[in-house]
N, C-alpha and C positions, 0 to 999 in steps of 0.2 A: 504494500500500500504506500509506504514511504517512497519507494522507488518510483512509482507512478506519479506521485505528487511532485517529486523533484523533476521528473521528466516534463511534466506539465508546466511547472514554474520556469524551467529552462526554456521551453518552447515559447512561453509568453514573453520572457525577457528578450529572447532573440527577435521575436516579432516587434516588440517595442523599440529595441535598439535599431532595427532595420527601418522602421517607420520614421524614427527621429532622424536618422541619417538621410533618408530619401527626402524628407521635408526640408532638412537643412540644406541639402544640395539644391533643391528647388528654390528655396529662398535666396541662396547665394546667386543663383542664376538671375533671379529677379533684380537683386541689388546691382549686379553687373550691368544689366540692361538699363536700369534706371540711371546709373552713373554715366553710361555712354550717352544717353539722350541728354543728360544735364550738361555734359561738356559741349555737345553740339549747340545747345541753347546758349551757353556762355559765349561761344564763338559768334553766334548770331547777334549777340547784344553789343558787339563792338563793330563800329563801322568808321573807317578812316581812309583817306586817300592822299596821294601826293599831287598837289595842284600845280606845282612848278619845281623844276630842278635844273639849275644851271651850274656853272663852275664855282659860283660864289653864293648861291642861295638855294635852299630846299624849303618848300612850303608844304606843311602837312595840315590838313583840316580834319578834325575829329567831328563826325556827325552824330555818333552815338557811342557811349561807353558806360561800363559798369562803374560803380562807386569808387573802387580802389584801383582802377586801371592807371598805370603810369605811362608816361610818354615812351619809355623804353619798351613797355609791353606792346604799344602801338607800333613802334619802329620794328620790333621783332616780327610782328604780323606782316608788316609791309615788306620786310626783307624776305620772309617766307613766300610771299606772293610774287616776288620779283620786282616790286615797285621801287625798292630802296636798297642800297647797299651801303654798309657802314662797318667800321671797326671801332672797338673800344679798347683803350690801353690804360691801365691803372684807374679805371672808373671814369675816364674822360673820352668823349667821342673824338677820335683822332683822325678819322677819315670818313668822308661822305661821298658816295658815287665816284670814287677814284681820286678825289682831291684830298690830300693828306696835310696835316699840320707839319710844318718844317721842324727839324730837330731843335732849332733855337727858339721856337714858339714866337717868332716875329709876326706870324699870322696864325690864326686858329679859328675853329668853328665856334661861334657864340650862339646861344639860344635866346630867342625872344618869343613872347606870347601875347595874344590879345586878351587873355584872362587877367583882368586888372588885379585880382586878389593874389595872383602868383607872379606878379611882375613889379619892377621898380623902374620908372622912367628916369629917375635921377642917375641910374647906372648906365643909361644910354637907351636909344630907341632905334628902331628900324621901320622903314615905310613899306607897306605892301597894300596895293589896291586902295590907296588913299587913307589907310589906317596906320596910325603910329603905334607900334607895339613896344612895350617895355621889356627890358632884360629880365629873363626868368630868375626868380630868387632861389630856385632849386635846380639840381641837375636832372637830366632826363630819367635817371633811375629812381628818383624819389618824387618827381613832379607829377602829381595826380592830374589827369586831364578831365576836361568837362566837354559836354556836347556843344557843338557849334563854335568851338574855339579854334584859332589858328596857332600853329607852332612853327616858327621860322628859324631855321639854321642859317646864319650869315657868316661867310668866311671873311674875316677882317684882319687887316694888318695893323701893327702897333709900332 
């Protein structure tokens, strides 16, 4: 009798463990699918383009962005799409579209923005389409972007 009871309990335990494992795998599959669709949604919530690129100016317009998106995030997306090429050395944008800062830094890429809260006109301005934009108060890796703002890289000599 005890042997039959142990066999029955063993069978029930095996059934329960199998059910838990199957449900767990099913739930994991759902989470993976959900995560994949969330990342697609995240990419769809960012929209930016390069409006102009010359040897001395690159103009980026952000049309739509998530709350914590930085300019570097936008630039990485634009690089992945082939719209922009750049290099960063020691946290500084050292080259844009083949134009590099010289070793003596007598010229370099400077960042300006139409976002008044993230710029300082006392540090200098640049004109684009009749708008005077102030020098960005943060670097591209920490500058949070906003929708409908312009971000202008200007190659300047000192």
